[in-house]
C-alpha positions as CSV (number, residue, x, y, z in Angstrom):
1,X,-31.1,26.1,-7.4
2,X,-33.4,25.8,-4.3
3,X,-30.7,26.7,-1.7
4,X,-28.0,29.4,-1.6
5,X,-24.9,27.7,-3.1
6,X,-22.5,29.5,-0.8
7,X,-24.2,28.4,2.4
8,X,-23.7,25.2,4.3
9,X,-26.5,23.3,6.0
10,X,-26.4,23.2,9.8
11,X,-27.9,19.7,9.7
12,X,-25.6,16.7,10.4
13,X,-24.7,14.7,7.3
14,X,-25.2,11.3,9.0
15,X,-27.1,10.2,12.1
16,X,-25.2,10.7,15.4
17,X,-25.3,6.9,16.0
18,X,-22.9,6.5,13.1
19,X,-20.2,8.3,14.9
20,X,-20.8,6.5,18.2
21,X,-17.9,4.1,17.5
22,X,-15.4,6.9,17.8
23,X,-13.0,6.8,20.7
24,X,-14.0,9.2,23.6
25,X,-12.1,12.4,23.5
26,X,-12.3,14.6,26.6
27,X,-11.1,17.6,24.6
28,X,-14.2,17.6,22.5
29,X,-16.3,17.8,25.6
30,X,-14.3,20.7,26.9
31,X,-14.5,22.6,23.6
32,X,-18.2,22.1,22.9
33,X,-19.5,22.2,26.4
34,X,-22.7,20.5,27.5
35,X,-24.8,23.4,26.0
36,X,-24.3,25.7,23.1
37,X,-23.1,29.2,24.0
38,X,-26.0,31.6,24.0
39,X,-26.5,33.5,20.8
40,X,-23.7,31.7,19.0
41,X,-23.6,29.0,16.4
42,X,-21.5,26.0,17.2
43,X,-18.9,25.8,14.4
44,X,-16.6,23.3,16.2
45,X,-17.8,20.3,14.1
46,X,-15.6,17.3,13.7
47,X,-13.2,17.3,10.8
48,X,-14.9,14.2,9.4
49,X,-18.2,16.0,9.5
50,X,-16.6,19.0,7.7
51,X,-15.2,16.6,5.1
52,X,-18.7,15.2,4.5
53,X,-20.2,18.7,4.3
54,X,-17.6,19.5,1.6
55,X,-18.6,16.3,-0.3
56,X,-22.3,17.1,-0.2
57,X,-21.7,20.8,-1.2
58,X,-19.8,19.6,-4.3
59,X,-22.5,17.1,-5.3
60,X,-25.4,19.5,-4.6
61,X,-24.0,22.8,-6.0
62,X,-20.7,22.3,-7.8
63,X,-20.7,19.3,-10.1
64,X,-23.8,17.9,-11.8
65,X,-23.2,14.4,-10.8
66,X,-26.3,12.2,-10.1
67,X,-24.3,9.0,-9.7
68,X,-24.0,6.7,-6.7
69,X,-21.6,4.0,-7.7
70,X,-20.1,3.5,-4.2
71,X,-23.1,1.7,-2.7
72,X,-23.8,1.0,1.0
73,X,-26.7,-1.0,2.4
74,X,-27.9,-1.5,6.0
75,X,-30.8,-3.6,4.9
76,X,-31.1,-5.9,1.8
77,X,-31.6,-3.5,-1.3
78,X,-34.1,-3.8,-4.0
79,X,-32.6,-5.1,-7.3
80,X,-34.1,-5.0,-10.8
81,X,-32.9,-6.9,-13.9
82,X,-33.0,-4.8,-17.1
83,X,-32.3,-5.3,-20.8
84,X,-31.1,-8.2,-22.9
85,X,-27.8,-8.3,-21.0
86,X,-29.7,-8.9,-17.7
87,X,-28.1,-5.8,-16.2
88,X,-28.9,-5.2,-12.5
89,X,-29.9,-1.9,-11.0
90,X,-29.5,-1.7,-7.2
91,X,-31.3,0.8,-5.0
92,X,-29.0,1.3,-2.0
93,X,-30.6,1.5,1.5
94,X,-27.8,3.4,3.2
95,X,-25.9,6.6,2.4
96,X,-24.0,6.1,-0.9
97,X,-21.6,8.2,-2.8
98,X,-20.2,9.2,-6.2
99,X,-16.6,8.0,-6.8
100,X,-16.0,11.0,-9.1
101,X,-16.5,13.4,-6.2
102,X,-15.5,11.3,-3.1
103,X,-12.2,9.8,-4.2
104,X,-10.6,13.1,-5.4
105,X,-11.7,14.6,-2.0
106,X,-10.1,11.7,-0.1
107,X,-7.0,12.2,-2.3
108,X,-6.8,15.8,-1.0
109,X,-6.8,14.6,2.6
110,X,-4.4,11.7,2.3
111,X,-2.1,13.7,-0.1
112,X,-2.4,11.1,-2.7
113,X,-2.1,11.0,-6.5
114,X,-5.3,10.8,-8.4
115,X,-5.7,10.2,-12.2
116,X,-9.0,11.4,-13.6
117,X,-9.8,9.8,-16.9
118,X,-12.7,10.3,-19.4
119,X,-13.7,12.1,-22.5
120,X,-13.1,15.9,-23.0
121,X,-15.5,18.2,-21.3
122,X,-16.6,15.9,-18.5
123,X,-15.3,18.0,-15.6
124,X,-12.0,16.4,-14.8
125,X,-10.0,19.6,-14.6
126,X,-12.9,21.5,-13.0
127,X,-13.0,18.8,-10.3
128,X,-9.3,19.2,-9.7
129,X,-9.6,23.0,-9.5
130,X,-12.4,22.6,-6.9
131,X,-10.0,20.5,-4.7
132,X,-7.4,23.3,-4.9
133,X,-10.0,25.9,-3.8
134,X,-11.1,23.6,-0.9
135,X,-7.4,23.4,0.1
136,X,-7.4,27.2,0.5
137,X,-5.9,28.4,-2.8
138,X,-7.4,31.4,-4.7
139,X,-9.0,30.4,-8.0
140,X,-6.6,32.5,-10.1
141,X,-3.6,31.0,-8.4
142,X,-4.7,27.4,-8.8
143,X,-5.7,27.9,-12.5
144,X,-2.3,29.6,-13.3
145,X,-0.5,26.7,-11.6
146,X,-2.1,24.0,-13.8
147,X,0.6,22.3,-16.0
148,X,-0.9,21.6,-19.4
149,X,0.7,18.6,-21.1
150,X,1.7,19.2,-24.7
151,X,4.3,17.6,-27.1
152,X,6.7,20.6,-26.9
153,X,6.9,20.7,-23.1
154,X,10.5,20.8,-21.9
155,X,11.9,20.2,-18.5
156,X,12.5,24.0,-18.0
157,X,8.8,24.5,-19.0
158,X,7.9,22.2,-16.2
159,X,10.4,23.1,-13.5
160,X,11.9,26.6,-14.2
161,X,14.8,28.4,-15.9
162,X,18.3,29.2,-14.8
163,X,18.9,33.0,-14.6
164,X,20.7,34.1,-17.8
165,X,23.1,36.4,-15.9
166,X,24.2,33.5,-13.8
167,X,24.7,31.3,-16.8
168,X,27.1,33.8,-18.3
169,X,29.0,34.6,-15.1
170,X,29.0,31.4,-13.1
171,X,32.2,29.5,-12.6
172,X,30.5,26.4,-11.2
173,X,27.1,24.8,-11.1
174,X,26.6,26.0,-7.5
175,X,26.6,29.6,-8.6
176,X,23.7,29.2,-11.0
177,X,20.3,30.3,-9.5
178,X,17.1,28.8,-10.8
179,X,13.8,30.7,-11.2
180,X,11.7,27.8,-10.0
181,X,8.1,27.5,-11.2
182,X,5.6,28.5,-8.5
183,X,3.5,25.4,-8.7
184,X,6.3,23.3,-7.3
185,X,5.7,24.8,-3.9
186,X,2.0,24.2,-3.9
187,X,0.2,21.5,-1.9
188,X,-2.3,20.8,-4.7
189,X,-0.7,20.0,-8.0
190,X,-2.7,19.6,-11.3
191,X,-1.2,18.1,-14.4
192,X,-3.7,18.3,-17.3
193,X,-3.4,15.7,-20.1
194,X,-0.3,14.2,-18.6
195,X,-0.1,11.6,-21.4
196,X,0.8,14.4,-23.9
197,X,4.1,15.2,-22.0
198,X,7.3,14.1,-23.8
199,X,9.0,11.1,-22.3
200,X,12.1,13.0,-21.1
201,X,9.9,15.5,-19.3
202,X,7.9,12.7,-17.8
203,X,11.1,11.5,-16.1
204,X,11.5,14.9,-14.4
205,X,7.8,14.8,-13.4
206,X,8.4,11.3,-11.9
207,X,11.2,12.7,-9.6
208,X,8.8,15.2,-8.2
209,X,5.9,12.8,-7.7
210,X,8.1,10.0,-6.3
211,X,10.7,11.9,-4.3
212,X,9.3,15.4,-3.7
213,X,12.1,17.4,-5.2
214,X,13.0,19.0,-8.5
215,X,16.5,19.3,-9.9
216,X,18.1,21.5,-12.6
217,X,21.9,22.1,-12.9
218,X,22.5,20.4,-9.6
219,X,20.2,22.9,-7.9
220,X,17.5,21.3,-5.7
221,X,14.0,22.5,-4.9
222,X,12.3,20.6,-2.1
223,X,8.6,20.2,-2.7
224,X,6.0,19.9,0.1
225,X,3.8,16.9,0.4
226,X,0.9,17.5,-2.0
227,X,-2.3,16.1,-3.4
228,X,-1.8,15.4,-7.1
229,X,-4.5,15.5,-9.8
230,X,-3.6,14.2,-13.3
231,X,-6.1,14.1,-16.2
232,X,-6.2,12.1,-19.4
233,X,-8.8,11.8,-22.1
234,X,-7.7,8.2,-22.7
235,X,-6.0,5.8,-20.2
236,X,-5.2,3.2,-22.8
237,X,-2.2,4.8,-24.5
238,X,-4.2,7.3,-26.6
239,X,-2.1,10.3,-25.7
240,X,0.7,11.8,-27.7
241,X,3.3,9.9,-25.7
242,X,3.2,6.5,-24.0
243,X,3.3,7.1,-20.2
244,X,6.4,5.5,-18.7
245,X,5.6,2.6,-16.4
246,X,7.3,4.1,-13.4
247,X,5.2,7.2,-13.6
248,X,2.0,5.2,-14.0
249,X,3.0,3.2,-10.9
250,X,3.2,6.4,-8.8
251,X,-0.5,7.1,-9.4
252,X,-2.5,5.9,-6.4
253,X,-6.0,5.9,-7.6
254,X,-7.8,6.1,-11.0
255,X,-11.3,7.7,-11.2
256,X,-13.5,7.7,-14.3
257,X,-15.4,10.9,-15.2
258,X,-19.0,9.8,-15.8
259,X,-21.1,10.9,-18.8
260,X,-23.5,13.8,-18.5
261,X,-27.0,12.6,-17.6
262,X,-29.3,14.5,-20.1
263,X,-32.1,14.6,-17.5
264,X,-30.1,17.4,-15.9
265,X,-30.0,19.7,-18.9
266,X,-32.4,22.0,-17.0
267,X,-29.7,22.6,-14.4
268,X,-27.1,23.2,-17.1
269,X,-29.4,25.9,-18.7
270,X,-29.8,27.6,-15.4
271,X,-26.0,27.7,-14.9
272,X,-25.6,29.2,-18.3
273,X,-28.2,31.9,-17.7
274,X,-26.9,32.8,-14.3
275,X,-23.2,32.7,-15.3
276,X,-22.8,30.2,-12.4
277,X,-19.2,29.4,-11.5
278,X,-19.1,27.0,-8.5
279,X,-15.4,27.4,-7.8
280,X,-16.1,31.1,-7.0
281,X,-18.8,30.2,-4.5
282,X,-17.0,27.7,-2.3
283,X,-18.2,28.4,1.3
284,X,-15.4,29.2,3.7
285,X,-16.8,26.6,6.1
286,X,-15.6,23.7,3.8
287,X,-12.1,25.2,3.1
288,X,-9.4,23.2,4.9
289,X,-6.3,24.7,6.4
290,X,-2.9,22.9,6.1
291,X,-3.1,22.2,9.9
292,X,-6.6,20.7,9.5
293,X,-5.4,18.4,6.8
294,X,-2.4,17.3,8.9
295,X,-4.8,16.6,11.8
296,X,-7.1,14.5,9.6
297,X,-4.1,12.5,8.4
298,X,-3.3,11.7,12.0
299,X,-6.9,10.7,12.7
300,X,-7.0,8.5,9.6
301,X,-3.9,6.6,10.8
302,X,-5.8,5.9,14.0
303,X,-8.7,4.2,12.2
304,X,-8.5,0.5,13.0
305,X,-7.9,-2.1,10.3
306,X,-9.4,-5.2,12.1
307,X,-7.6,-8.5,12.0
308,X,-10.4,-10.5,10.3
309,X,-10.5,-7.9,7.5
310,X,-6.7,-7.9,7.3
311,X,-6.7,-11.6,6.9
312,X,-9.3,-11.4,4.0
313,X,-7.1,-8.8,2.4
314,X,-4.0,-11.0,2.7
315,X,-5.9,-13.9,1.1
316,X,-7.0,-11.6,-1.8
317,X,-3.7,-10.0,-2.5
318,X,-1.9,-13.4,-2.3
319,X,-3.8,-14.7,-5.4
320,X,-1.9,-13.0,-8.2
321,X,1.9,-13.2,-8.0
322,X,2.4,-17.0,-8.1
323,X,3.4,-18.5,-11.5
324,X,4.4,-22.2,-11.1
325,X,6.5,-22.6,-14.2
326,X,8.3,-19.2,-14.1
327,X,11.1,-20.5,-11.9
328,X,12.6,-23.6,-10.3
329,X,13.2,-22.5,-6.7
330,X,10.0,-21.7,-4.8
331,X,10.9,-18.0,-4.2
332,X,11.2,-17.4,-8.0
333,X,8.0,-18.9,-9.1
334,X,6.5,-15.5,-9.7
335,X,5.1,-13.4,-12.5
336,X,7.8,-10.9,-11.9
337,X,10.4,-13.6,-12.8
338,X,8.5,-14.2,-16.0
339,X,8.3,-10.5,-16.8
340,X,12.0,-10.0,-16.4
341,X,12.8,-12.9,-18.7
342,X,12.4,-13.0,-22.5
343,X,10.0,-15.9,-22.3
344,X,6.5,-15.3,-23.7
345,X,3.9,-15.0,-20.9
346,X,1.3,-17.0,-22.7
347,X,3.7,-19.9,-23.2
348,X,4.5,-20.0,-19.5
349,X,0.9,-19.7,-18.6
350,X,-0.1,-22.6,-20.8
351,X,2.3,-24.8,-19.0
352,X,0.1,-24.7,-15.9
353,X,-2.2,-27.7,-16.7
354,X,-4.6,-29.4,-14.5
355,X,-5.9,-26.4,-12.7
356,X,-9.4,-25.0,-13.3
357,X,-8.3,-21.6,-14.7
358,X,-11.9,-20.3,-14.6
359,X,-11.6,-20.5,-10.8
360,X,-7.9,-19.7,-10.4
361,X,-8.0,-16.0,-9.7
362,X,-4.3,-15.7,-10.5
363,X,-4.9,-16.7,-14.1
364,X,-6.8,-13.5,-14.7
365,X,-3.7,-11.2,-14.2
366,X,-0.2,-10.8,-15.7
367,X,1.3,-9.4,-12.5
368,X,1.1,-9.4,-8.8
369,X,0.7,-6.4,-6.4
370,X,3.5,-4.2,-5.2
371,X,4.0,-3.0,-1.6
372,X,3.0,0.5,-2.8
373,X,-0.3,-0.8,-4.2
374,X,-1.2,-2.6,-1.0
375,X,-0.2,0.4,1.1
376,X,-2.4,2.6,-1.0
377,X,-5.4,0.2,-0.6
378,X,-5.0,0.3,3.2
379,X,-4.6,4.1,3.3
380,X,-7.7,4.9,1.2
381,X,-9.8,2.3,3.0
382,X,-9.0,4.0,6.3
383,X,-9.7,7.4,4.7
384,X,-13.1,6.1,3.5
385,X,-14.0,4.7,6.9
386,X,-13.0,8.0,8.5
387,X,-15.1,9.9,6.0
388,X,-18.1,7.8,7.0
389,X,-17.5,8.6,10.7
390,X,-16.3,5.1,11.7
391,X,-13.6,4.0,14.0
392,X,-12.6,1.0,12.0
393,X,-12.5,-0.1,8.4
394,X,-15.4,-2.2,7.2
395,X,-15.5,-4.9,4.5
396,X,-17.6,-2.6,2.3
397,X,-15.0,0.2,2.7
398,X,-12.2,-2.0,1.5
399,X,-14.3,-3.5,-1.4
400,X,-15.2,0.0,-2.6
401,X,-11.6,1.2,-2.6
402,X,-9.9,-1.8,-4.3
403,X,-11.3,-1.3,-7.8
404,X,-10.1,2.3,-8.1
405,X,-6.7,1.7,-6.5
406,X,-6.0,-1.4,-8.4
407,X,-7.5,-0.2,-11.7
408,X,-4.0,0.3,-13.3
409,X,-2.1,-1.9,-10.8
410,X,-3.5,-5.2,-11.9
411,X,-2.7,-6.0,-15.5
412,X,-5.5,-8.0,-16.9
413,X,-4.7,-11.3,-18.8
414,X,-7.6,-11.1,-21.2
415,X,-6.6,-14.5,-22.6
416,X,-7.6,-16.2,-19.4
417,X,-10.4,-18.8,-19.8
418,X,-12.4,-16.9,-17.2
419,X,-13.2,-14.2,-19.7
420,X,-14.6,-16.7,-22.2
421,X,-17.7,-17.2,-20.2
422,X,-20.6,-15.3,-21.6
423,X,-21.3,-13.6,-18.3
424,X,-17.6,-12.6,-17.9
425,X,-16.8,-11.1,-21.2
426,X,-17.9,-7.6,-20.0
427,X,-15.1,-7.6,-17.5
428,X,-12.6,-7.2,-20.4
429,X,-13.8,-3.6,-20.8
430,X,-15.2,-2.8,-17.3
431,X,-12.1,-3.0,-15.1
432,X,-13.9,-1.6,-12.0
433,X,-16.5,-4.3,-12.0
434,X,-13.8,-6.9,-12.8
435,X,-11.8,-6.1,-9.7
436,X,-15.0,-6.1,-7.6
437,X,-15.7,-9.5,-9.0
438,X,-12.2,-10.7,-8.2
439,X,-12.6,-9.6,-4.6
440,X,-16.0,-11.2,-4.3
441,X,-14.7,-14.5,-5.7
442,X,-11.8,-14.3,-3.2
443,X,-14.1,-13.7,-0.3
444,X,-16.3,-16.7,-1.4
445,X,-13.2,-19.0,-1.5
446,X,-12.0,-17.7,1.8
447,X,-15.3,-18.6,3.4
448,X,-15.4,-22.0,1.6
449,X,-12.0,-22.9,3.1
450,X,-13.2,-21.8,6.6
451,X,-10.1,-19.8,7.2
452,X,-11.7,-17.7,10.0
453,X,-11.9,-20.9,12.1
454,X,-9.2,-23.1,10.7
455,X,-6.1,-21.2,9.7
456,X,-3.1,-23.2,10.8
457,X,-0.5,-20.9,9.2
458,X,-2.0,-17.9,11.0
459,X,-2.0,-19.8,14.3
460,X,1.7,-20.7,13.8
461,X,2.5,-17.1,13.0
462,X,0.7,-15.8,16.1
463,X,2.7,-18.2,18.3
464,X,5.9,-16.8,16.7
465,X,4.8,-13.2,17.2
466,X,4.5,-13.8,20.9
467,X,8.3,-13.9,21.0
468,X,11.1,-16.3,21.5
469,X,12.4,-15.1,24.8
470,X,12.3,-18.0,27.3
471,X,11.3,-20.6,24.7
472,X,13.0,-23.9,25.5
473,X,14.9,-26.0,23.0
474,X,12.2,-28.8,23.4
475,X,9.4,-26.4,22.6
476,X,11.3,-25.0,19.7
477,X,11.7,-28.5,18.2
478,X,8.0,-29.1,18.7
479,X,7.1,-26.0,16.8
480,X,9.5,-27.0,14.0
481,X,7.6,-30.3,13.8
482,X,4.3,-28.5,13.6
483,X,5.6,-26.4,10.7
484,X,7.0,-29.4,8.8
485,X,3.7,-31.3,9.4
486,X,1.7,-28.4,7.9
487,X,4.0,-28.2,4.8
488,X,3.5,-32.0,4.3
489,X,-0.3,-31.6,4.5
490,X,-0.2,-28.8,1.9
491,X,2.1,-31.0,-0.4
492,X,-0.6,-33.7,-0.4
493,X,-3.0,-31.3,-2.1
494,X,-0.9,-31.6,-5.3
495,X,-2.2,-28.4,-7.0
496,X,-0.6,-25.2,-5.8
497,X,-2.5,-21.9,-5.8
498,X,-1.4,-18.3,-5.1
499,X,-2.6,-18.2,-1.4
500,X,-0.8,-21.5,-0.8
501,X,2.4,-20.1,-2.3
502,X,2.5,-17.3,0.2
503,X,1.7,-19.6,3.0
504,X,4.5,-22.0,2.1
505,X,7.0,-19.0,2.0
506,X,5.7,-18.0,5.5
507,X,6.2,-21.4,6.8
508,X,9.7,-21.6,5.4
509,X,10.4,-18.2,7.1
510,X,9.1,-19.4,10.5
511,X,11.1,-22.7,10.1
512,X,14.3,-20.7,9.4
513,X,13.8,-18.4,12.4
514,X,13.1,-21.3,14.8
515,X,16.1,-23.2,13.3
516,X,18.4,-20.3,14.0
517,X,17.0,-19.8,17.5
518,X,17.4,-23.5,18.3
519,X,21.1,-23.5,17.3
520,X,21.6,-20.4,19.6
521,X,19.7,-22.0,22.4
522,X,21.6,-25.3,22.2
523,X,24.9,-23.5,22.1
524,X,24.1,-21.6,25.3
525,X,23.1,-24.6,27.4
């Protein structure tokens, strides 16, 4: 290794122009001053810069991970076509990143729940341990706190035991004291091979992950907000126990552990010979305090999600829930209605005739997106923009986050005609690329429809958001006519797609609000 692994470079990780978009903060000027203090190094770097330094230390010294699957470009990149399958290799022209390092690091900062999947020995647990050390925990403490999933794991193994003396003498549940497991109070929690935990114990784990408390014999332990790291060798049901759906739904992001590139065996030999343990050499400059993580969370919340990007996200996420023959009333024409019924999904799907299902994005999934999934997409997109030193989320930030957040959220309908195309068959196995393709197709359709310039539903919504105070009955009636006219225009298109479904429900919502207001206005004349 050419540089000392326990030292951090003084050089900035990105050009200063990248952070020029940040809002001016007088406190930073007062803290840093116009010139460095004589004889002293300036350690008051921004927390986003500290986060980037942590990332580059991990990739350079901790994890042998020469992969750049989160690609950014500031100029058109070179692309090469390789092999019989016409695979494309792209050479990014801007700073790019490895999802296996970056996304667990962002999970630490946003206090999310990350599932690391991949074959044994690929560094999943080692990566999680590094996150615990970067959060300030001693190596021994974080290793002892790892919960190892196994078929005999009981709730008391996971949470703690009632004191035997209390069990003998207690006259009520309130008198029983619990010896809680120490890991419950930690802000980095690691569950190794979570799909080997028995179903009943999974339910207890779900309570902690979902509600931040543990319960035994009516005794409650309040857990702090934490970053969670779960590992699995197989994410397709290959564990000892099937993971309950509610527990899977609590996972925010799924990251795949990459294979080992054999061109780096030299580095591996060097580590063996030197007895190199990266978790023992984490520099103190990249260790985050609890207060720093709280501050970063506040700064991430202040990252702007611009309206044009929000509108593209709305268009994309609206594609999947609609299922025309699942219900009679408009509100119940959803895949959730179909799921709750006993009717075969394929039978309902086949009823939708006349649409081009190779172009209908909704035909590719068996479900829509939950509020939790959309919230997580926004949160991680903001975190990624913050990591890159930006004041607002870019389209690239969102497109890079979506495949990992939605990896287990969107259930693929592999019977869709879309996957029969020779160029699309690979998407049945490569879910990350599939979701990227979905988003790309959605953006193309958004641009084809010209919704940036001609979005009547958005314009009507903007008018409503301006408020109803002072709106006359005459103007209210005019707005009702505009809504009815737009619904009539949509009805003439005959075929109904996912984004139109949400637009129709929005128009119905606006119509009802104006109707109620009109009745009130007329009664107070």
